[in-house]
N, C-alpha and C positions, 0 to 999 in steps of 0.2 A: 811705737815710733818713739825714736829716743832725740833729745838734743842735747849737747857736751857745750857747756860756756866755760872758758878758763882765760887766768888775766894771773899772773902772778902765780902765788901760792893757793890764790881762791880757785873753787871748783864748786859749776856747777851741773843739772844735769835735770830734766826735766823726761819722766816715762809719761807717754798717753797709750793705752788699752783702747781694745774696738768699742769695750764698754762705754767711753766717756771719762773713766776713773784719771786721774793724773798723778803723778808722784813729783815731786819737787824736791830734791836734795841739793844742799849747799855746804862744802868744806872748805874753812881758809885752814889749812894747813901751820900758818904763821904764827895764827894765836889759840890756835887748837881748838876751833870753835866749830859746830854743827849743827845746821837747822834743817827742817823737813817740815813738808804740810802734803796736803793731800786733798786734789779740788774734782771737780768734776766739769769735764767741759762738752757742753749744750748744741756748739756752732764754733767754727772759725772765727768766731766775734769775742769771743770768750780766751783768746790766748792771748792778745795788749795785756788782758786785765791779772791772769794766771802769772803770767812772765816778768811783770813789772815788781817784784820785791826780789827776783832771784836776779833779775836782773841789775838792779839796785848795789844788793848784796856782792856781785862778783867784781861790779863795779869799785865799791868800796866807798860808795858815799853812804849806806848806812849799816849798822848793824841791829837788828831788831833784839 
């Protein structure tokens, strides 16, 4: 499964494989900033926690 979030020059992607491994990628092309993270999804209840930092970055409310 993959999910793409876009806002202006910001792009966020979440990739989740059947194994439960999840990769997050964020790119801000305006300031040339990239952030990546790896997580493990054990249930659908994990998704809000995993998506929270990616959503903040795409919304522009924080740079880690």
